C-alpha atoms as one frame of an Amber mdcrd trajectory, in Angstrom:
protein
   6.692 -57.660  84.506   5.904 -55.713  81.327   3.579 -52.743  81.738   1.753
 -53.926  78.613   1.165 -57.613  79.283   1.315 -60.436  81.782   0.676 -63.090
  79.125   1.039 -63.501  75.393  -2.091 -64.117  73.338  -1.438 -67.864  73.244
  -0.773 -68.537  76.919  -4.117 -68.165  78.692  -5.801 -71.442  79.692  -8.601
 -72.786  81.900  -6.321 -72.739  84.947  -6.152 -68.938  84.564  -9.920 -68.502
  85.020 -10.572 -65.837  87.649  -7.144 -64.227  87.267  -6.563 -60.628  86.289
  -4.354 -60.534  83.187  -3.017 -58.165  80.562  -2.428 -58.915  76.894  -1.273
 -56.762  73.989  -1.515 -57.221  70.262  -3.324 -56.308  67.060  -7.103 -56.251
  66.713  -7.813 -58.963  64.163 -11.612 -59.051  64.206 -14.482 -57.175  65.890
 -17.937 -58.720  66.322 -20.656 -56.387  67.610 -23.548 -58.505  68.848 -25.667
 -55.588  69.957 -24.840 -54.928  73.581 -21.590 -56.916  73.672 -18.511 -56.583
  71.493 -16.078 -59.455  70.965 -12.555 -58.748  69.728  -9.843 -61.197  68.673
  -6.448 -59.915  69.794  -3.475 -61.372  67.883   0.225 -61.262  68.664   3.174
 -63.243  67.343   2.176 -66.292  69.377  -1.569 -66.651  68.912  -5.056 -65.222
  69.456  -7.162 -64.503  72.538 -10.804 -63.449  72.482 -11.783 -60.493  74.663
 -15.289 -59.195  75.371 -16.642 -55.876  76.617 -19.123 -55.345  79.388 -22.663
 -54.314  78.425 -21.857 -50.708  79.287 -22.688 -48.588  76.244 -19.515 -46.542
  76.533 -17.341 -49.685  76.468 -19.317 -51.108  73.579 -19.095 -47.898  71.562
 -15.346 -47.493  72.171 -14.425 -51.108  71.360 -16.593 -51.323  68.259 -14.898
 -48.295  66.719 -11.265 -49.396  67.105  -9.817 -49.740  63.589  -8.805 -53.308
  62.731  -5.047 -53.988  62.972  -4.612 -51.250  65.585  -2.273 -52.182  68.433
  -4.036 -52.402  71.804  -3.492 -53.360  75.439  -6.320 -55.176  77.237  -6.636
 -55.793  80.970  -9.369 -57.941  82.440 -10.522 -61.119  84.145 -10.162 -64.541
  82.521 -13.390 -66.497  82.340 -14.553 -69.725  80.764 -16.352 -69.391  77.453
 -19.963 -70.460  77.110 -20.219 -73.884  75.503 -21.676 -72.498  72.269 -18.769
 -70.035  71.863 -15.886 -72.489  72.363 -13.369 -72.345  69.492 -11.452 -75.622
  69.270  -9.209 -74.223  66.518  -7.501 -71.916  69.024  -5.209 -72.963  71.864
  -7.050 -70.332  73.927 -10.440 -71.355  72.590 -11.905 -72.407  75.963 -11.424
 -69.026  77.616 -11.882 -65.311  77.052 -11.037 -62.079  78.851 -13.767 -59.851
  80.228 -12.395 -56.377  79.512 -11.852 -53.992  82.403  -9.687 -51.546  80.421
  -8.665 -51.377  76.782  -6.076 -48.903  75.541  -5.196 -48.165  71.952  -1.391
 -48.128  71.779  -1.043 -47.597  68.052  -4.095 -46.591  66.025  -4.393 -47.536
  62.377  -5.143 -44.305  60.543  -4.821 -45.472  56.926  -6.918 -47.920  54.938
  -5.448 -51.419  54.765  -4.042 -52.176  51.289  -5.201 -55.785  51.669  -6.812
 -58.087  54.200  -4.087 -59.471  56.466  -5.261 -63.072  56.796  -7.693 -63.045
  53.906  -7.919 -65.797  51.322  -8.210 -63.491  48.326  -5.288 -63.214  45.934
  -3.129 -60.143  46.481  -0.668 -58.850  43.901   2.877 -59.670  44.932   4.119
 -56.140  44.284   1.529 -54.847  46.758   2.507 -57.463  49.332   6.174 -56.506
  48.974   5.432 -52.775  49.173   3.637 -53.367  52.486   5.821 -56.219  53.664
   5.512 -55.116  57.308   1.775 -55.835  57.015   2.248 -58.968  54.937   4.439
 -60.382  57.707   1.447 -60.215  60.065  -0.091 -62.968  57.927  -0.032 -66.243
  59.859   1.420 -68.383  57.066   4.217 -65.989  56.198   4.999 -65.319  59.849
   5.312 -69.071  60.482   7.800 -69.317  57.610  10.025 -66.653  59.147   9.799
 -68.241  62.605  10.691 -71.619  61.097  13.618 -70.006  59.302  14.992 -68.743
  62.627  14.570 -72.171  64.207  16.273 -73.939  61.308  19.249 -71.565  61.378
  19.604 -72.066  65.137  19.483 -75.844  64.644  22.036 -75.758  61.815  24.345
 -73.681  63.961  24.057 -76.053  66.935  24.804 -79.100  64.766  27.911 -77.522
  63.280  29.189 -76.506  66.719  28.577 -80.047  68.006  30.856 -81.335  65.233
  33.633 -78.990  66.298  33.208 -76.308  63.630  34.200 -72.764  64.600  31.901
 -69.923  63.534  33.841 -67.080  61.914  32.414 -63.969  60.231  34.154 -63.018
  57.009  34.197 -59.535  55.405  31.265 -58.012  53.539  33.366 -55.349  51.815
  36.011 -57.086  49.732  37.613 -57.038  46.288  35.959 -57.931  43.014  36.861
 -61.346  41.629  35.543 -63.467  38.758  33.447 -66.117  40.519  30.738 -66.774
  37.956  28.194 -63.999  38.585  28.089 -60.206  38.494  29.433 -58.372  41.519
  27.662 -55.674  43.450  30.193 -52.840  43.467  30.685 -50.245  46.215  32.684
 -47.102  45.341  35.432 -46.013  47.707  35.390 -42.481  49.128  39.006 -42.571
  50.313  40.457 -44.191  47.201  39.183 -42.364  44.131  38.199 -44.573  41.221
  38.477 -47.806  43.183  35.687 -50.116  44.255  34.863 -52.693  46.852  32.640
 -55.632  45.938  30.103 -57.447  48.069  31.151 -61.120  48.307  29.458 -63.555
  45.948  30.425 -66.118  48.602  33.052 -66.304  51.373  34.972 -68.690  49.111
  38.440 -67.162  49.271  38.187 -66.109  52.908  37.243 -69.575  54.111  40.143
 -71.066  52.166  42.440 -68.483  53.704  41.178 -69.543  57.141  42.313 -73.072
  56.323  45.757 -71.767  55.325  45.768 -69.859  58.634  45.414 -73.130  60.505
  41.736 -73.085  61.487  40.618 -76.690  61.202  36.849 -76.489  60.756  35.039
 -73.277  59.811  31.373 -72.507  59.334  29.166 -69.453  58.968  25.546 -68.651
  58.140  26.899 -66.486  55.375  25.247 -63.712  53.371  26.147 -63.834  49.685
  25.558 -61.140  47.069  25.143 -61.792  43.361  23.673 -59.519  40.732  21.615
 -62.287  39.134  18.125 -62.484  37.693  15.468 -63.914  39.991  13.871 -67.340
  39.690  11.263 -69.081  41.803  14.094 -70.775  43.745  16.643 -67.937  43.583
  16.440 -64.539  45.220  18.079 -61.655  43.354  20.790 -59.794  45.178  21.158
 -61.468  48.552  20.903 -64.999  49.877  22.229 -67.037  52.782  24.090 -70.317
  52.934  25.518 -72.672  55.536  29.103 -72.135  54.505  31.681 -74.640  55.774
  35.270 -75.707  55.109  37.528 -78.400  56.565  41.304 -78.798  56.604  43.045
 -82.116  55.894  39.768 -83.271  54.392  38.656 -85.269  51.377  35.364 -85.380
  49.552  34.284 -88.235  51.813  35.006 -86.156  54.928  32.713 -83.384  53.665
  29.955 -85.882  52.882  30.243 -87.425  56.338  30.045 -84.015  58.004  27.163
 -82.480  56.065  24.855 -85.466  55.449  23.685 -85.803  59.080  23.216 -82.024
  59.339  20.936 -81.927  56.297  19.138 -85.154  57.209  18.505 -84.145  60.836
  17.273 -80.695  59.791  14.708 -82.022  57.351  13.665 -84.749  59.780  13.154
 -82.260  62.629  11.285 -79.560  60.751   9.035 -81.560  58.430   6.407 -84.265
  58.766   7.508 -85.797  55.481   9.607 -88.922  55.155  13.316 -88.219  54.743
  15.471 -90.700  52.844  18.314 -91.775  55.110  21.980 -91.154  54.496  24.476
 -91.943  53.071  22.801 -90.273  50.102  23.105 -91.898  46.663  26.124 -90.717
  44.666  25.641 -90.236  40.963  28.478 -89.209  38.628  27.630 -86.175  36.512
  27.783 -88.013  33.175  25.531 -90.789  34.450  23.039 -88.283  35.811  22.835
 -86.414  32.519  22.063 -89.622  30.614  19.746 -91.323  33.153  17.834 -88.241
  34.287  18.541 -85.561  31.680  19.787 -83.131  34.328  22.433 -82.646  37.001
  19.592 -81.904  39.449  17.576 -85.137  39.323  14.389 -85.657  41.298  14.862
 -89.224  42.507  11.261 -89.405  43.699  10.512 -89.951  40.021  11.345 -93.611
  39.262  11.592 -93.132  35.492  15.043 -93.627  33.983  16.284 -92.471  30.583
  18.111 -95.013  28.409  20.492 -94.080  25.594  19.444 -95.922  22.406  21.526
 -93.843  19.993  23.664 -96.653  18.622  20.634 -98.915  18.165  18.775 -96.431
  15.982  21.787 -95.740  13.785  21.196 -99.286  12.511  17.501 -98.698  11.791
  15.873 -96.934   8.851  14.027 -94.174  10.731  15.563 -91.101   9.092  14.732
 -88.515  11.842  16.857 -90.528  14.324  19.871 -91.192  12.129  22.853 -89.034
  13.062  21.107 -87.853  16.236  21.455 -88.675  19.918  18.401 -90.764  20.794
  17.112 -91.221  24.339  14.191 -93.344  25.504  11.931 -93.489  28.551   9.953
 -96.553  29.526   6.673 -96.323  31.434   4.398 -99.112  32.626   1.080 -99.424
  30.818  -0.434 -98.315  27.538  -1.528 -94.715  27.388  -4.812 -93.377  26.033
  -5.025 -91.413  22.802  -5.750 -88.284  24.866  -2.626 -88.849  26.965  -0.444
 -89.136  23.851  -2.005 -85.976  22.417  -1.266 -84.031  25.621   2.309 -85.309
  25.763   2.781 -84.349  22.104   1.441 -80.887  22.900   3.917 -80.583  25.768
   6.786 -81.848  23.589   6.051 -79.190  20.982   5.872 -76.509  23.691   9.500
 -77.234  24.636  10.683 -77.157  21.037  10.391 -80.787  19.940   9.062 -81.643
  16.491   7.232 -84.697  17.816   7.329 -87.462  20.408   7.756 -90.963  19.052
   6.575 -93.975  21.029   6.034 -97.717  20.876   3.679 -99.943  22.862   4.764
-103.460  23.817   2.042-106.023  23.130   1.318-109.244  25.031   3.398-111.226
  22.518   6.236-108.699  22.947   5.690-107.238  19.492   5.587-103.484  19.048
   2.743-101.202  18.054   3.298 -97.561  17.213   4.282 -95.020  14.575   7.920
 -96.093  14.215   7.512 -99.878  14.510   7.860-100.388  10.755  11.303 -98.727
  10.772  12.792-101.297  13.178  13.930-104.531  11.502  12.266-107.643  12.936
  15.623-109.172  13.865  16.440-106.119  16.022  13.227-105.889  18.049  14.367
-108.341  20.700  17.522-106.261  21.101  15.420-103.177  21.850  13.356-105.134
  24.394  16.547-106.059  26.240  18.225-102.667  25.821  15.307-100.768  27.374
  14.218-103.586  29.730  10.768-103.688  28.127   7.952-105.960  29.285   4.471
-106.657  27.963   2.152-103.622  28.301   5.045-101.154  28.598   5.193 -97.969
  26.523   8.503 -96.432  25.454   8.929 -92.806  24.363  11.768 -91.491  22.191
  13.582 -88.134  22.107  16.132 -87.321  19.388  18.314 -84.256  18.803  21.955
 -83.251  19.048  23.446 -84.530  22.311  23.114 -81.583  24.680  19.605 -80.765
  23.503  18.478 -84.404  23.500  19.713 -84.673  27.088  17.768 -81.576  28.175
  14.593 -82.519  26.305  14.646 -86.067  27.663  14.939 -84.661  31.179  11.895
 -82.465  30.646   9.872 -85.324  29.145  10.859 -87.552  32.093   9.650 -84.927
  34.559   6.392 -84.370  32.696   5.679 -88.101  32.468   6.360 -88.455  36.186
   3.867 -85.691  36.971   1.147 -86.808  34.553   1.370 -90.431  35.672   1.388
 -89.542  39.381   4.736 -91.258  39.964   6.337 -88.580  42.141   6.044 -89.222
  45.871   5.251 -85.806  47.365   5.374 -87.212  50.897   9.158 -87.463  51.077
  12.503 -85.715  50.677  14.969 -87.627  48.512  18.595 -86.462  48.466  21.509
 -87.375  46.238  25.048 -86.264  45.486  26.073 -85.403  41.942  29.807 -86.003
  41.735  32.682 -85.933  39.249  31.739 -82.765  37.387  33.818 -82.006  34.294
  36.714 -79.702  35.066  36.376 -77.978  31.688  33.888 -77.367  28.915  33.853
 -75.546  25.590  32.481 -72.013  25.707  30.316 -70.418  23.020  33.427 -69.632
  20.994  34.713 -73.192  21.134  37.460 -72.412  23.630  38.297 -74.454  26.729
  36.770 -72.866  29.839  36.162 -73.871  33.441  32.930 -75.815  33.772  32.076
 -75.392  37.438  34.593 -73.928  39.876  38.163 -72.853  39.055  39.235 -73.407
  42.678  38.615 -77.177  42.474  41.221 -79.931  42.480  41.289 -81.997  39.273
  41.087 -85.728  39.848  44.509 -87.079  38.970  46.226 -83.805  39.849  49.071
 -82.567  37.689  49.335 -85.832  35.760  45.751 -85.496  34.531  46.325 -81.902
  33.484  49.493 -82.854  31.581  48.320 -86.015  29.863  44.525 -86.002  29.423
  42.171 -84.302  27.004  40.903 -81.366  29.092  37.294 -82.262  28.290  37.839
 -85.708  29.848  39.214 -84.378  33.151  36.804 -84.513  36.069  37.163 -82.540
  39.269  36.485 -83.237  42.922  33.302 -81.197  42.645  29.940 -82.198  44.023
  26.393 -80.902  44.389  23.773 -81.981  46.878  20.296 -82.186  45.344  16.908
 -82.564  47.036  13.728 -83.372  45.091  15.185 -81.900  41.917  16.473 -78.693
  43.540  20.184 -77.994  43.959  20.886 -77.175  47.606  24.577 -76.516  47.292
  27.829 -76.932  45.446  31.125 -77.932  46.982  34.587 -79.115  46.096  37.947
 -80.335  47.222  40.055 -77.217  46.707  43.115 -76.891  44.538  45.658 -75.871
  47.191  48.791 -76.549  45.123  50.113 -73.415  43.320  51.735 -75.396  40.493
  48.575 -77.388  39.803  46.564 -74.160  39.951  48.840 -72.457  37.412  48.527
 -75.408  35.034  44.738 -75.629  35.495  44.326 -71.950  34.625  46.733 -72.206
  31.684  44.472 -74.839  30.107  41.549 -72.406  30.428  43.573 -69.675  28.727
  44.864 -67.747  31.755  48.508 -67.230  32.677  50.148 -66.965  36.089  49.878
 -63.188  36.025  46.094 -63.466  35.722  45.911 -65.615  38.852  48.140 -63.230
  40.766  46.011 -60.277  39.646  42.558 -61.765  40.240  43.268 -63.928  43.306
  46.327 -62.285  44.911  45.676 -63.215  48.534  44.745 -66.832  47.845  47.571
 -67.510  45.411  50.077 -65.849  47.699  48.842 -67.780  50.725  49.281 -71.084
  48.928  53.027 -70.402  48.767  53.164 -70.826  52.555  52.259 -74.469  53.030
  48.507 -74.755  52.533  46.787 -77.859  53.949  44.495 -79.915  51.703  40.977
 -78.647  52.306  37.416 -79.077  51.086  33.999 -77.630  51.749  30.421 -77.005
  50.737  27.664 -74.438  51.318  24.001 -75.603  51.413  21.557 -72.801  50.645
  19.514 -71.851  53.708  16.771 -70.104  51.695  16.226 -73.148  49.490  16.137
 -75.471  52.483  13.388 -73.356  54.073  11.545 -73.191  50.763  11.484 -76.991
  50.572  10.510 -77.423  54.221   7.590 -74.990  53.924   6.588 -76.121  50.420
   6.582 -72.475  49.379   6.080 -71.787  45.652   8.626 -68.961  45.687  11.765
 -68.273  47.675  10.443 -64.791  48.493   7.940 -66.374  50.881  10.722 -67.545
  53.214  12.704 -64.285  53.360  11.593 -61.529  55.724  12.274 -58.602  53.390
  12.919 -59.883  49.862  13.380 -57.993  46.636  10.969 -58.532  43.782  11.841
 -60.380  40.586  13.397 -57.185  39.186  15.768 -56.821  42.167  13.773 -53.952
  43.655  12.880 -53.397  47.299   9.449 -51.854  46.852   9.056 -51.163  50.563
  12.310 -49.231  51.039  12.492 -47.867  47.497  15.782 -49.498  46.600  17.608
 -49.089  44.365  16.983 -45.357  44.581  18.460 -42.046  43.581  21.216 -40.345
  45.548  22.258 -36.709  45.605  24.981 -35.148  43.490  26.890 -34.473  46.703
  26.865 -38.166  47.585  28.132 -39.089  44.134  30.829 -36.439  44.322  32.086
 -37.854  47.633  32.729 -41.218  45.978  34.128 -39.677  42.764  31.323 -40.830
  40.459  29.611 -39.107  37.545  26.550 -40.627  35.945  26.451 -41.261  32.206
  22.837 -42.183  31.579  20.972 -41.558  28.354  17.432 -40.315  28.852
């Protein structure tokens, strides 16, 4: 038995009445009722009320304990008086009559903020005192849930026969899409390690080594700017890879893991698997994004060709997308949507209302020939009382703007079902795209297998080649990317040649992987759902920092530990570094 406690602060019940017990925790509240002092003692598990005797010495001592001090209380459990019962607490029917109370750790500084208060606290202050912030019930529950989710993910992967393997943290720098965190070498002057952006190459090497199914709750390090759903510096993912596997094998393995996790740890409805599969090009047209929120029923329709035959000058020569909603909107609604459209860079937001006789009413009606109006009704599946909005710009921008208008309409019209999780796969990503200089570049992941293999690379326009690449999306948030890997050295050489890299580049940047593929690599595929984003969705947290125990701020600073910080000249000398910083 612990010398500090016989019970946690959430364990004591009516059946313990009359027993002598010990609890330990933080003093959350003190209520001095003039002759008796009541204290709420809080630990990780809950709260128990304790009460002093009427002895003046006990009352004086207890009433002067600083809040949030750590204490040990020993006493007799008794039933609360009816008027003092607290039904909000699991221990609300009982209290402890104090025999002894010992201060184990006294708070000697003023609290920077109220631990469980409702007032807004600046995030930089919360992060500076994260050890206090974590005493907050809501934040603490997030971290506990995170631990439970990770344990559940691990158990599901093991049940499917996946082997957990830890891959290196210190590795070599490689171009994987983001900036590396570099670590200078003491023993090898002028050379650097890099923290892994992902275990990508190592897990593929495990497949070459003959391990059939690998997984890891993997830390990843990327020097990226923060977003609400992306932590700067460090994040974790459920990394997995399978040998002799296709895209379908990965889907079959990961869908039940994701579904079961969300079903177990949320009270929301979870759309069943198999999840819908949407090709990238279709998603960009229908939803204006490769991260569609399928809770929003609105669908974008391409009406570009139709409007090239009309006389509305602003649409001619442009990509034109439309969104149909049910009902006619008020003047105020149209004004607010126009205001939103202008805020995202649109010049205006055209619309038409369908009347009872299926005629149109709206600013651009006169520009549509009468003999074409029925065609528009059929093209956009319009019915009486519908309203259709139009977005026009060059293709990429029209796609993005239409996606934003779709999302805003869904929110303003209350169409998004917040009571559920809706998943989908985005598949068939383009293998290549044009970069800012007009050159062919990899679009998504250079390690992916092109659909059609070598024949596609030799015979197709590179911009028409799609890869076995796929993302899993939940409620408009990307949870992970995955791919069937390019394990064939000849196909890899050709794929990189198209993107402007020769064989020597591959050998230089990916020496271990390229070399390993010369020794009979099995076909393999994998994926890596983001653990932080999963917890963020499950807890409905507005920022990913609320589901990480010790996060950095949006500027990639650890305000609690003072990182990044200065080091001594001696430390720099040991790793052969001189600073060149302009004041």
